C-alpha positions in Angstrom: 30.9 -129.5 162.8 31.5 -125.8 161.5 32.8 -125.5 158.1 36.5 -124.9 157.8 37.5 -121.1 156.9 40.7 -119.8 155.4 43.0 -117.5 157.4 43.1 -113.9 157.1 46.2 -111.7 156.9 46.5 -108.6 159.3 48.8 -105.6 158.8 51.4 -105.1 161.4 51.5 -102.1 163.6 54.3 -99.3 163.9 56.0 -98.5 167.2 57.1 -94.9 168.4 58.9 -93.1 171.1 57.8 -90.5 173.7 56.8 -87.0 172.2 56.8 -83.6 174.0 53.8 -81.5 173.0 53.9 -79.0 175.7 56.7 -76.8 174.9 56.0 -76.3 171.2 52.3 -75.4 172.0 53.2 -73.0 174.7 55.5 -71.0 172.5 52.8 -70.8 169.9 50.0 -69.8 172.4 52.3 -67.0 173.6 53.4 -65.8 170.0 50.5 -66.4 167.8 47.6 -65.7 170.1 49.2 -63.4 172.6 47.8 -65.3 175.6 49.3 -66.6 178.7 50.6 -70.1 178.1 50.1 -71.1 181.6 46.3 -70.9 181.0 46.3 -74.1 179.1 48.4 -76.3 181.2 45.6 -78.6 181.7 45.2 -78.9 178.0 48.8 -79.7 177.5 48.6 -82.6 179.8 45.4 -83.9 178.3 47.0 -84.0 174.8 50.1 -85.7 176.1 48.2 -88.3 177.8 45.9 -88.9 174.8 49.0 -89.7 172.5 50.5 -92.1 175.2 47.2 -93.9 175.4 46.7 -94.2 171.7 50.2 -95.3 170.3 52.0 -96.8 173.4 49.4 -98.7 175.5 46.5 -99.4 173.2 45.9 -103.0 171.8 44.5 -104.3 168.6 41.0 -104.3 169.8 38.0 -101.9 170.2 39.5 -100.0 173.1 42.6 -99.4 170.9 40.7 -98.4 168.1 38.6 -95.7 170.1 41.8 -94.4 171.5 43.3 -94.0 168.1 40.1 -92.4 166.8 40.3 -89.8 169.6 44.0 -88.9 169.2 43.6 -88.6 165.4 40.6 -86.2 165.8 42.6 -84.0 168.1 45.5 -84.1 165.9 43.1 -82.7 163.0 41.9 -79.9 165.1 45.4 -79.1 166.6 46.8 -78.7 162.9 44.2 -76.3 162.2 45.2 -74.1 165.0 48.8 -74.7 164.9 49.6 -75.5 161.5 53.0 -74.3 161.6 54.1 -76.5 164.8 57.2 -78.4 164.8 57.5 -81.4 167.1 60.0 -84.4 166.8 57.9 -87.5 165.9 59.9 -90.8 165.9 58.3 -94.0 164.3 59.6 -97.4 163.7 58.7 -99.0 160.4 56.1 -101.6 160.5 57.9 -104.0 158.2 61.6 -103.1 158.4 61.6 -101.8 162.0 63.7 -98.8 160.8 63.3 -95.6 163.0 62.1 -92.5 161.0 62.0 -89.0 162.6 60.2 -86.1 161.3 58.9 -82.7 162.6 55.9 -82.4 160.5 52.5 -83.0 162.1 51.5 -84.6 158.8 53.9 -87.6 159.5 52.3 -88.1 162.9 48.8 -88.1 161.3 49.9 -90.6 158.6 51.4 -92.9 161.2 48.5 -92.8 163.4 46.2 -93.7 160.5 48.5 -96.6 159.6 48.0 -97.6 163.1 44.2 -97.4 162.8 44.2 -99.4 159.5 46.5 -102.2 161.2 44.0 -102.1 164.1 41.1 -102.6 161.8 42.6 -105.5 159.9 43.4 -107.3 163.2 39.8 -106.8 164.5 38.5 -108.2 161.1 40.9 -111.2 160.9 40.0 -112.2 164.6 36.2 -112.3 163.8 34.3 -115.6 164.0 33.2 -115.9 160.4 30.9 -118.9 161.0 28.5 -116.6 162.5 26.5 -113.9 160.6 27.5 -111.2 162.9 31.2 -112.0 162.7 31.0 -112.0 158.9 29.4 -108.6 158.9 31.9 -107.1 161.2 34.9 -108.6 159.3 33.6 -107.3 156.0 33.1 -103.8 157.6 36.6 -103.5 159.3 38.4 -104.8 156.0 36.7 -102.1 154.1 37.5 -99.4 156.7 41.1 -100.5 156.7 41.4 -100.1 153.1 39.7 -96.7 153.3 42.4 -95.6 155.9 45.2 -96.8 153.6 43.8 -95.2 150.6 43.6 -92.0 152.4 47.2 -92.3 153.2 48.2 -92.9 149.7 46.2 -90.0 148.5 47.2 -87.3 150.9 50.9 -88.1 151.9 52.9 -88.3 148.6 56.4 -88.3 149.9 56.5 -91.1 152.4 59.6 -91.0 154.6 59.3 -94.7 155.5 58.7 -98.0 153.7 55.3 -98.8 155.2 54.0 -95.4 154.2 55.3 -95.8 150.5 52.7 -95.7 147.7 53.7 -99.3 146.3 53.4 -100.9 149.8 50.2 -99.1 150.6 48.7 -100.0 147.2 49.5 -103.7 147.8 48.2 -103.6 151.3 44.9 -102.1 150.0 44.7 -105.0 147.4 45.1 -107.7 149.9 42.8 -106.2 152.4 39.9 -105.8 149.7 40.7 -109.4 148.5 40.0 -110.6 152.0 36.8 -108.5 152.1 35.7 -110.0 148.8 36.4 -113.5 150.3 34.2 -112.7 153.4 31.4 -111.4 151.2 31.6 -114.8 149.2 31.5 -116.8 152.4 28.3 -114.8 153.3 26.7 -115.5 150.0 27.5 -119.2 150.1 26.2 -119.3 153.7 23.0 -117.7 152.7 22.6 -119.9 149.5 22.6 -117.0 147.1 22.3 -117.8 143.3 25.0 -119.8 141.7 25.5 -117.2 139.1 26.2 -114.6 141.8 28.6 -116.8 143.8 30.5 -117.6 140.7 31.0 -114.0 139.8 32.1 -113.1 143.2 34.5 -116.1 143.4 35.8 -115.1 140.1 36.5 -111.6 141.4 38.3 -112.9 144.5 40.5 -115.3 142.3 41.2 -112.4 140.1 42.4 -110.2 142.9 44.5 -112.9 144.6 46.1 -113.7 141.2 47.0 -110.1 140.7 48.6 -110.0 144.1 50.5 -113.0 143.6 52.0 -111.2 140.6 52.7 -107.9 142.5 54.3 -109.6 145.3 57.2 -110.7 143.1 58.4 -107.1 143.0 58.9 -107.2 146.8 60.7 -110.6 146.8 64.2 -110.1 148.2 63.5 -106.8 149.8 62.5 -108.3 153.1 59.3 -106.3 153.4 56.4 -108.7 153.4 56.1 -112.0 155.3 56.8 -114.9 152.9 53.8 -116.7 154.4 51.7 -114.0 152.9 53.0 -114.8 149.4 52.2 -118.6 149.9 48.8 -117.9 151.3 48.0 -115.5 148.3 49.0 -118.3 145.8 46.9 -120.8 147.5 43.7 -118.7 147.6 44.1 -117.7 144.0 44.0 -121.3 143.1 41.1 -122.0 145.6 38.8 -119.3 144.5 39.5 -120.0 140.9 38.2 -123.5 141.6 35.2 -122.3 143.4 34.2 -120.0 140.5 34.5 -122.9 138.0 32.5 -125.0 140.3 29.5 -122.9 140.6 29.5 -121.8 137.1 29.5 -125.6 136.2 26.3 -125.7 138.1 24.7 -123.0 136.2 25.7 -124.6 133.0 24.3 -127.9 134.1 20.9 -126.4 135.2 20.9 -124.6 131.7 21.3 -127.9 129.9 24.8 -127.4 128.9 26.0 -130.7 130.3 29.2 -130.8 128.3 30.3 -127.4 129.3 29.4 -128.1 132.9 31.5 -131.4 132.9 34.5 -129.5 131.6 34.2 -126.7 134.3 33.9 -129.3 137.0 37.2 -131.0 135.7 38.8 -127.4 135.9 37.4 -127.0 139.3 39.0 -130.3 140.5 42.3 -129.4 138.8 42.5 -126.0 140.5 41.6 -127.5 143.8 44.2 -130.2 143.6 46.9 -127.5 142.9 45.8 -125.4 145.8 45.5 -128.5 148.1 49.1 -129.4 147.2 50.3 -125.8 147.9 48.3 -126.0 151.2 50.0 -129.1 152.3 53.5 -127.6 151.8 52.4 -124.4 153.6 51.1 -126.5 156.5 54.3 -128.5 156.7 56.5 -125.5 157.0 54.2 -123.3 159.1 56.1 -122.1 162.0 53.5 -120.4 164.1 55.7 -117.3 164.6 54.1 -114.8 162.3 52.2 -112.0 164.2 50.1 -111.1 161.2 48.5 -114.6 160.8 46.5 -116.8 163.0 48.1 -119.6 165.0 46.1 -122.2 163.0 46.7 -120.7 159.6 48.4 -123.8 158.1 45.8 -126.3 159.4 42.8 -124.2 158.5 43.9 -123.5 154.9 44.7 -127.2 154.5 41.2 -128.2 155.7 39.6 -125.5 153.5 41.3 -126.8 150.4 40.8 -130.5 151.2 37.0 -130.1 151.8 36.6 -128.1 148.6 38.6 -130.7 146.6 36.4 -133.6 147.9 33.4 -131.6 146.9 34.7 -131.0 143.3 35.9 -134.6 142.9 32.5 -135.9 143.9 30.5 -133.6 141.7 32.9 -134.2 138.6 32.5 -138.0 138.9 28.7 -137.6 139.2 28.5 -135.3 136.0 30.9 -137.7 134.0 28.7 -140.7 134.8 25.4 -138.8 133.9 27.0 -137.6 130.7 28.1 -141.1 129.7 24.8 -142.7 130.5 22.3 -140.1 129.7 23.4 -136.8 128.0 26.4 -138.1 125.8 27.2 -134.2 125.3 30.3 -133.2 123.3 33.1 -131.8 125.7 34.3 -128.5 124.5 37.8 -127.3 124.9 38.7 -125.6 128.2 40.2 -122.6 126.4 36.9 -122.4 124.4 34.8 -122.0 127.4 33.4 -118.2 128.0 35.2 -116.5 130.9 33.2 -116.0 134.1 32.0 -112.4 134.7 33.4 -110.7 137.8 31.3 -108.7 140.5 33.1 -106.2 142.5 31.5 -106.2 146.1 34.2 -104.7 148.3 35.0 -101.0 148.1 36.9 -99.1 150.7 34.8 -96.9 153.4 36.4 -93.5 153.4 37.8 -91.8 156.5 35.2 -89.0 156.2 32.5 -91.8 156.3 34.1 -93.2 159.4 34.6 -89.8 161.4 31.2 -88.5 160.6 29.5 -91.4 162.4 27.9 -90.0 165.8 29.6 -92.9 167.8 32.9 -91.7 166.5 32.3 -88.1 167.1 31.4 -89.0 170.8 34.6 -91.0 171.0 36.7 -88.0 169.9 34.9 -85.7 172.3 35.3 -81.9 172.8 38.2 -80.1 171.2 40.9 -79.9 173.8 41.9 -76.4 172.8 38.3 -75.3 172.2 39.1 -71.9 173.9 41.7 -71.0 171.4 39.7 -69.6 168.2 41.8 -68.1 165.4 40.7 -64.7 164.3 39.8 -65.9 160.8 37.4 -68.3 162.3 35.8 -65.5 164.5 35.3 -63.4 161.3 33.8 -66.2 159.4 31.4 -67.1 162.2 30.2 -63.4 162.3 29.5 -63.6 158.6 27.5 -66.7 159.2 25.6 -65.2 162.1 24.5 -62.3 159.8 23.1 -64.8 157.3 21.2 -66.6 160.0 19.9 -63.1 161.2 18.6 -62.3 157.6 16.8 -65.6 157.5 15.0 -65.0 160.9 14.1 -61.4 160.0 12.6 -62.8 156.7 10.6 -65.2 158.3 9.4 -63.0 161.1 8.4 -60.3 158.5 6.4 -63.0 156.5 4.6 -64.2 159.7 3.7 -60.7 160.8 2.5 -59.7 157.4 0.3 -63.0 157.3 -1.1 -62.0 160.7 -1.9 -58.5 159.7 -3.4 -59.6 156.4 -5.9 -61.9 158.2 -6.9 -59.5 160.9 -7.4 -56.6 158.3 -9.5 -59.0 156.1 -11.7 -60.1 159.0 -12.1 -56.3 160.2 -13.0 -55.3 156.8 -15.7 -58.0 156.5 -16.9 -57.2 160.1 -17.0 -60.9 160.9 -16.0 -60.5 164.6 -18.9 -58.1 165.3 -21.5 -59.4 162.9 -21.1 -63.1 163.6 -22.9 -62.6 167.1 -25.7 -60.7 165.5 -26.3 -63.4 163.0 -26.0 -66.1 165.5 -28.6 -64.4 167.7 -30.8 -64.1 164.6 -30.4 -67.7 163.9 -31.1 -68.7 167.7 -34.2 -66.5 167.7 -33.1 -64.5 170.7 -30.4 -63.5 173.2 -30.5 -63.7 176.8 -28.1 -64.1 179.7 -25.1 -62.5 181.1 -23.5 -62.0 177.6 -26.1 -59.5 176.6 -25.8 -57.2 179.5 -23.4 -54.3 178.5 -20.0 -54.1 180.3 -21.0 -50.8 181.8 -24.2 -52.0 183.3 -22.6 -55.1 184.7 -20.0 -52.8 186.4 -22.8 -50.6 187.8 -24.4 -53.6 189.2 -21.1 -54.9 190.8 -20.4 -51.7 192.3 -23.9 -51.3 193.7 -23.7 -54.8 195.1 -20.5 -54.0 196.8 -22.1 -50.9 198.4 -25.1 -52.9 199.6 -22.9 -55.6 201.0 -21.1 -52.9 203.0 -24.2 -50.9 204.1 -27.6 -51.3 202.5 -30.1 -48.6 201.8 -32.7 -50.3 204.0 -30.2 -50.3 207.0 -29.5 -46.5 206.4 -33.3 -45.7 206.2 -33.9 -47.7 209.5 -31.0 -45.7 211.1 -32.4 -42.6 209.9 -35.9 -43.3 211.5 -34.3 -44.3 214.7 -32.3 -41.2 215.1 -35.4 -39.1 214.0 -37.6 -40.5 216.7 -35.0 -40.2 219.4 -34.4 -36.5 218.7 -38.3 -36.0 218.6 -38.9 -37.8 221.9 -36.1 -35.9 223.6 -37.3 -32.5 222.4 -40.8 -33.2 223.6 -39.6 -34.3 226.9 -37.7 -31.1 227.3 -40.8 -29.0 226.5 -42.6 -31.1 229.0 -40.0 -30.4 231.7 -40.2 -26.6 231.1 -44.0 -26.6 231.4 -44.0 -28.3 234.7 -41.3 -25.9 236.0 -43.5 -23.0 234.9 -46.6 -24.2 236.6 -44.5 -24.7 240.0 -43.2 -21.1 239.8 -44.4 -19.1 242.9 -45.4 -15.4 242.6 -42.8 -14.5 245.0 -40.2 -15.0 242.2 -39.7 -13.9 238.8 -41.7 -16.1 236.3 -39.7 -18.6 234.4 -41.3 -17.7 231.1 -39.0 -14.8 230.8 -35.9 -16.9 231.7 -36.5 -20.0 229.5 -37.8 -18.0 226.5 -34.6 -18.7 224.5 -34.7 -22.4 225.5 -38.2 -22.8 224.3 -37.2 -20.9 221.1 -34.4 -23.5 220.5 -36.7 -26.4 221.1 -39.2 -24.9 218.8 -36.4 -24.4 216.2 -35.3 -28.1 216.6 -38.8 -29.3 216.2 -39.4 -27.1 212.9 -36.2 -28.5 211.6 -37.4 -32.0 212.2 -40.8 -31.2 210.4 -38.8 -29.8 207.4 -36.6 -32.9 207.4 -39.5 -35.2 207.4 -40.6 -33.9 204.0 -37.2 -34.6 202.5 -37.3 -38.2 204.2 -40.5 -38.9 202.4 -39.1 -37.8 199.1 -36.0 -40.0 199.6 -38.2 -43.0 200.5 -40.5 -42.4 197.5 -37.4 -42.1 195.2 -36.1 -45.5 196.7 -39.4 -47.2 196.3 -39.4 -46.1 192.6 -35.9 -47.5 191.8 -35.3 -50.6 194.1 -37.4 -53.0 192.0 -35.3 -52.4 188.7 -33.2 -55.1 187.2 -30.0 -53.4 188.2 -30.6 -54.6 191.7 -31.3 -58.3 190.9 -28.6 -61.0 191.3 -28.3 -61.7 187.7 -30.3 -61.5 184.5 -32.6 -64.3 183.5 -31.4 -66.4 180.6 -34.0 -66.7 177.9 -34.3 -70.2 176.6 -33.1 -70.5 173.0 -35.9 -70.6 170.6 -36.1 -72.6 167.5 -33.6 -71.5 164.7 -35.0 -68.9 162.4 -32.2 -68.9 159.8 -30.4 -71.9 158.1 -27.0 -70.3 158.3 -23.4 -71.5 157.9 -22.4 -70.0 161.2 -20.9 -73.1 162.5 -18.6 -73.4 159.6 -17.6 -69.8 159.8 -16.7 -70.5 163.5 -14.8 -73.5 162.6 -12.6 -71.6 160.0 -12.0 -68.8 162.6 -10.9 -71.5 165.0 -8.7 -73.1 162.4 -7.0 -69.6 161.6 -6.3 -69.2 165.4 -4.7 -72.8 165.5 -2.7 -71.8 162.3 -1.4 -68.6 163.9 -0.4 -70.4 167.1 1.4 -73.2 165.1 3.2 -70.5 163.2 4.3 -68.8 166.3 5.5 -72.0 167.8 7.5 -73.0 164.6 8.9 -69.4 164.6 10.0 -69.8 168.3 11.6 -73.2 167.6 13.5 -71.6 164.5 14.8 -68.9 166.7 16.0 -71.2 169.4 17.6 -73.4 166.8 19.5 -70.6 165.1 20.4 -69.2 168.6 22.0 -72.5 169.5 23.7 -73.0 166.2 27.5 -72.9 166.3 29.6 -73.6 163.3 33.0 -72.5 164.7 34.1 -76.1 164.8 33.1 -76.5 161.1 34.7 -73.4 160.1 37.9 -74.5 161.8 37.9 -77.8 160.0 37.4 -76.0 156.8 39.9 -73.4 157.6 42.3 -74.5 154.7 39.6 -74.5 152.1 39.9 -71.0 150.5 36.5 -69.7 149.3 34.5 -72.6 150.6 32.6 -70.2 152.9 29.6 -69.5 150.8 29.0 -73.1 149.9 29.5 -74.1 153.6 27.1 -71.3 154.7 24.6 -72.4 152.1 24.9 -76.1 153.4 24.6 -75.2 157.0 21.5 -72.9 156.3 20.0 -76.0 154.8 19.1 -77.5 158.2 16.6 -74.7 158.7 14.9 -75.5 155.7 12.2 -77.6 157.3 11.2 -74.7 159.5 10.9 -72.4 156.5 8.8 -74.9 154.8 6.3 -75.3 157.8 6.0 -71.4 158.1 5.3 -71.2 154.4 2.6 -73.9 154.8 0.9 -72.2 157.7 0.6 -69.0 155.5 -0.8 -71.0 152.6 -3.4 -72.8 154.8 -4.4 -69.6 156.5 -5.1 -67.9 153.1 -7.1 -70.9 152.1 -9.2 -70.7 155.3 -9.6 -67.0 155.0 -10.9 -67.4 151.4 -13.5 -69.9 152.6 -14.7 -67.6 155.3 -15.1 -64.7 152.8 -17.4 -66.9 150.7 -19.4 -68.2 153.6 -19.8 -64.5 155.0 -21.1 -63.2 151.7 -23.7 -66.1 151.6 -24.5 -65.5 155.2 -25.1 -61.8 154.7 -27.4 -62.3 151.6 -29.5 -64.9 153.5 -29.8 -62.9 156.8 -30.5 -59.6 155.1 -33.6 -60.8 153.6 -35.2 -62.9 156.5 -37.4 -62.0 159.5 -34.4 -62.3 161.7 -33.0 -59.1 160.7 -36.2 -57.2 161.9 -36.2 -59.1 165.1 -32.6 -58.1 165.6 -33.2 -54.4 165.1 -36.2 -54.6 167.7 -34.0 -56.4 170.1 -31.1 -53.8 169.8 -33.8 -51.0 170.3 -35.1 -52.7 173.6 -31.6 -53.2 174.7 -30.7 -49.5 174.3 -34.0 -48.7 176.1 -33.1 -51.0 179.0 -29.6 -49.5 179.4 -31.2 -45.9 179.4 -33.8 -47.2 182.2 -31.0 -48.9 184.1 -28.8 -45.8 184.0 -31.7 -43.6 185.4 -32.3 -46.2 188.1 -28.6 -46.1 189.0 -28.8 -42.3 189.1 -31.7 -42.7 191.4 -29.9 -45.1 193.7 -26.9 -42.9 194.0 -29.2 -39.9 194.9 -30.9 -42.1 197.5 -27.6 -43.0 199.2 -26.4 -39.4 198.9 -29.7 -38.1 200.6 -29.5 -40.8 203.2 -26.1 -40.0 203.9 -26.8 -36.3 204.4 -29.9 -37.0 206.5 -27.9 -39.3 208.8 -25.4 -36.5 209.2 -28.2 -34.0 209.9 -29.9 -36.1 212.5 -26.5 -36.9 214.2 -25.7 -33.2 214.5 -29.3 -32.6 215.7 -28.8 -35.3 218.2 -25.9 -33.6 219.7 -27.5 -30.3 220.1 -30.6 -31.9 221.7 -28.4 -33.7 224.1 -26.7 -30.4 225.0 -30.0 -28.5 225.3 -31.3 -31.4 227.6 -28.2 -31.0 230.0 -28.9 -27.3 230.2 -32.8 -27.5 230.7 -32.2 -30.2 233.4 -29.7 -27.9 235.1 -32.1 -24.9 234.8 -35.0 -26.8 236.2 -32.9 -28.1 239.2 -31.5 -24.7 240.0 -34.9 -23.2 240.0 -36.2 -26.0 242.3 -33.2 -25.4 244.7 -34.0 -21.6 244.7 -37.7 -22.2 245.5 -36.8 -24.4 248.4 -34.5 -22.0 249.9 -37.0 -19.2 249.6 -39.7 -21.2 251.3 -37.2 -22.0 254.2 -36.2 -18.4 254.6 -39.9 -17.2 254.8 -40.7 -19.9 257.3 -38.0 -18.7 259.5 -39.1 -15.1 259.3 -42.6 -16.0 260.1 -41.6 -17.4 263.4 -43.1 -15.4 266.8 -40.5 -13.0 268.4 -38.9 -13.6 271.9 -40.5 -11.9 275.1 -37.2 -10.2 276.2 -35.7 -8.4 273.3 -36.6 -8.7 269.8 -33.8 -8.8 267.2 -33.4 -5.9 265.0 -35.4 -6.3 261.7 -33.2 -7.6 258.9 -31.8 -4.8 256.7 -32.5 -4.8 253.0 -29.0 -5.8 252.4 -29.2 -8.7 254.8 -32.4 -10.0 253.1 -31.0 -9.9 249.7 -27.7 -11.4 250.9 -29.6 -14.4 252.0 -30.9 -15.2 248.7 -28.2 -17.4 247.1 -29.5 -18.9 243.9 -26.6 -21.1 243.7 -27.4 -23.0 246.8 -24.3 -22.2 248.7 -22.0 -22.0 245.7 -19.6 -19.0 245.5 -21.0 -16.0 243.4 -19.4 -12.8 242.3 -19.2 -10.1 245.0 -22.2 -7.6 244.8 -21.9 -3.8 245.0 -23.3 -2.5 248.4 -26.7 -0.9 248.0 -27.5 2.4 249.4 -29.2 2.4 253.0 -32.9 2.6 252.7 -34.4 5.8 254.3 -38.1 5.0 254.4 -37.7 2.1 257.0 -37.9 2.7 260.9 -36.1 0.8 263.6 -37.5 -2.8 263.9 -37.6 -2.5 267.8 -40.7 -0.1 267.8 -43.3 -1.8 270.0 -46.0 -0.6 267.7 -44.6 -2.6 264.8 -47.2 -5.1 263.7 -46.2 -8.8 263.5 -44.6 -10.0 260.1 -46.8 -12.0 257.9 -45.9 -15.7 257.4 -45.0 -15.1 253.7 -43.1 -12.0 252.9 -43.4 -10.4 249.5 -40.4 -10.9 247.4 -37.7 -8.3 247.8 -36.9 -6.1 245.0 -34.4 -7.4 242.4 -30.8 -7.2 243.5 -28.4 -5.6 241.4 -26.4 -8.8 240.7 -26.1 -10.9 237.6 -27.8 -14.2 237.6 -25.7 -17.3 237.9 -27.4 -18.6 234.6 -25.9 -16.0 232.4 -25.3 -17.2 228.8 -21.7 -18.1 228.1 -19.7 -16.5 225.5 -21.3 -17.1 222.1 -19.7 -19.8 220.1 -19.6 -20.1 216.3 -22.3 -22.3 214.9 -20.8 -25.8 214.6 -23.1 -26.5 211.7 -22.9 -23.2 209.9 -21.5 -25.1 206.9 -25.1 -26.4 206.3 -26.0 -22.8 205.6 -29.6 -22.7 206.8 -29.3 -20.1 209.4 -27.7 -16.8 208.7 -26.6 -16.2 212.4 -26.1 -18.2 215.6 -25.4 -15.1 218.0 -28.1 -14.1 220.4 -28.3 -10.7 222.2 -29.6 -10.4 225.9 -32.4 -7.8 226.0 -33.4 -6.4 229.5 -36.3 -8.3 231.4 -39.2 -6.2 232.4 -39.8 -5.9 236.1 -42.5 -7.8 237.9 -45.8 -6.1 238.1 -46.6 -7.6 241.6 -43.5 -6.1 243.2 -44.0 -2.7 244.8 -41.7 0.0 243.0 -39.2 1.1 245.6 -38.3 4.7 245.9 -36.2 6.2 243.3 -33.3 6.8 245.5 -33.2 3.4 247.1 -34.2 1.1 244.3 -31.3 -1.1 243.3 -30.5 -1.8 239.7 -32.7 -4.5 238.1 -31.2 -7.9 237.6 -30.2 -9.0 234.0 -32.0 -11.9 232.5 -29.9 -15.1 232.1 -31.8 -16.1 229.0 -31.2 -13.8 225.9 -34.1 -13.8 223.7 -34.0 -15.9 220.3 -33.7 -14.0 217.1 -36.8 -13.9 215.1 -37.5 -17.1 213.2 -36.9 -17.3 209.7 -39.6 -16.1 207.5 -39.7 -19.4 205.6 -37.8 -22.7 205.8 -36.1 -23.8 202.6 -38.0 -26.7 201.1 -36.0 -29.7 199.8 -37.4 -30.8 196.4 -36.1 -33.5 194.3 -35.1 -32.3 190.8 -35.7 -34.9 188.3 -32.0 -34.9 187.2 -30.3 -34.6 190.6 -30.3 -33.0 193.9 -30.6 -29.3 194.7 -27.7 -27.8 196.4 -29.7 -26.7 199.4 -30.5 -29.0 202.3 -34.1 -29.7 203.4 -32.9 -29.9 207.1 -32.6 -26.6 209.0 -29.7 -26.1 210.9 -30.4 -26.2 214.7 -29.5 -23.2 216.9 -26.1 -23.2 218.6 -26.0 -24.8 221.9 -26.7 -22.6 224.9 -24.9 -23.0 228.3 -27.2 -22.9 231.2 -25.0 -24.3 233.8 -23.2 -22.0 236.4 -20.2 -20.5 234.6 -16.8 -20.3 236.1 -15.7 -16.9 237.2 -15.4 -14.4 234.2 -11.7 -14.4 234.5 -11.4 -18.1 233.8 -14.2 -18.4 231.3 -13.1 -20.4 228.2 -15.5 -20.4 225.1 -16.6 -23.6 223.9 -14.8 -24.6 220.5 -17.0 -24.7 217.7 -17.8 -28.1 216.0 -15.6 -29.3 213.4 -18.2 -31.2 211.4 -17.4 -31.2 207.8 -19.6 -32.4 204.9 -19.0 -36.1 204.0 -17.1 -36.3 200.8 -18.6 -38.4 198.0 -17.2 -41.9 197.4 -14.6 -42.3 194.7 -15.9 -43.2 191.3 -19.1 -41.5 191.1 -20.2 -38.3 189.6 -20.6 -35.5 192.0 -24.0 -34.7 190.9 -25.3 -37.6 193.0 -24.0 -36.2 196.1 -25.7 -32.9 196.6 -28.9 -34.3 198.7 -28.9 -32.9 202.1 -26.7 -30.1 201.2 -26.1 -26.7 202.5 
């Protein structure tokens, strides 16, 4: 069965009427802020609904408490923006029910605070105090209730209603704190605290209730407080006086003061009997109609006094018996007993404490009129922003100064450059990719890309193929001309004079091939000399680390350097967090709350800037740690230099650096040679490609010439056979005239040729019908040359398509006259036709010396070793002179060098 507890008093709540917030606020928005009132229509409705929920529909529970919290918080913010607002607020007195109307927003705030205090007292009174959690909540809400009432008494001096008057509020605070002390006493008894502490707390409660019973006499007859309150206060003053004497008697009994203990037990019993008699009277007249007391108040207080009286009586009888039988102590007078000390355990919780809690701020929520910021608040916020900017600039400057100082110190010592050297000295050698200079690695990568695209070996194979193809074709052409010369009959003009220019072209091409072969050999020799260099290997071989030669503190220096990097990173992160924190910091709300505190801005700014103090301390700590690490590096570096400068590692390092420079020089030379080889091969391929085109053209012309000569020979043979046939017995045809004989010689094999001038009639021949004419021989001598131009005349000379190679000074050929055949009888001067012009103009005299192509040790010469072949000659039958179109010159241009390389490597097969 739970122990009986005494009933608690709760403060009655006020009642109110509807209030119109919209119209006054609209007028102030338009007048004071110069904005459109309709912009804040939703805010007006929100504020109106907030008041209705808080003071009209809220109950005396946690939900009602939260609604009142929110409304009072919004009232505070509203007053800061509209301090001059006037609204008719009507409230009914909590004790007299009298209506009081005022236009001041302060009256509204005081009334709402009274409502909050009444709600807190109701929540505390309704807690189950037999449970530890209930005791804790009851103690808290009694204290917060006292804090709200104290705030009303301190800030609202001229109360317009009875419930807000100073005397009433003071009495209410006293009764609430007495009840809080009572709750704390119950908690101590439940937890079996020391009898001395319990006696002090009970004495404090008894003293408070006794004072209240005296104060309440001033309100008798005014009808302010419930009469049940007065009776309950008097009962509790006796009850807690008895409890104080009871527990102090236990202390004296334990201390051996058995006489004093027996006297206190007797006093406790006496006070308990008085309180029990008052409780019996209170229970008998209890009407169960008081809204500020629980329904079982009469019964509960009676049970509480009865149980305590029983305990006191039993303990007093036991002490009396022990004293009579054992101690026989002298009993002092009750007035001679020392007073029991008091312990004040219940103090009010201020309103600032309540509203600063995060839960309460969350309940209040955002300011309804947050968009309306007074101009003075804007100005103060600007001043605060400048203070924040100064703080950030200072920290950034400190961080940059620390970074520059460390970097300068490390550069002055040469740690970054020298650490690799000392590390190599300690390891006994350096190998691998890290020792290859960046420039050499870039060379190797570039050469690898070029080799992947088209290797030098592939270019050399292509060069050899083109060279052999051109040489074979030129030799075949020479053989074809030799065969045609052997087949030439005596009856025709010898072909040697006709194909002289062709043979000269073949000879020039072969000479150019011979000259180019020398350059090819030089290119191959250069390639053989450079292709085995390290530059063309996949990667450098890493040397195995040898045994350490120096006992150095390199690892410690590297560890300090890593620590400095971590410190710099941490400093940057802290600085970043500080900037973000300052950027997000907004004190407009706080400035608005402290708007009425004149001169409080410096103090407020200093207090707000204190929240950035942890970031500043972390930044200062990073600078300190960085300086410590730098000092350690300086000491280790000095020791390292002293040791390394005297050991054998320093000499080996110098030798390695020298070998490294020599290797770079050698690789650079190999790279230059490689670029020369590629340049020479590129120009050689260009030369052989052009020579292949010229040889192809010459081959077509030679084949056409040989074919035409064969056709001409076949026709001459046919004509000779027809003329050598026997004559008919009747009449013989007249002998063909000279014109007819020459007209039958069509070297084009039936193709049209230009019209010939009519030769003069010969005078030395007689009529062919003379019987005395001897028979014609079977093979007639060739007729004299006709005054016609050969169908193989050279076309209009075209510009040399390879003149850009610059090896021949001219590509134009003149056509000298051909000597007449010695085997043909000379005709008479009067009848001899003009001699036929040769279709093959002679080749100009060959150059005195072919330019040789020599490789210079530092690059290529500007002249090419490959002589330019002669211009192509047209040996096929030309079209009529009126329609002759000269062949366009070749547009071959020298190949530009690849991007990114010096032009000195691209002079190989030059002009």
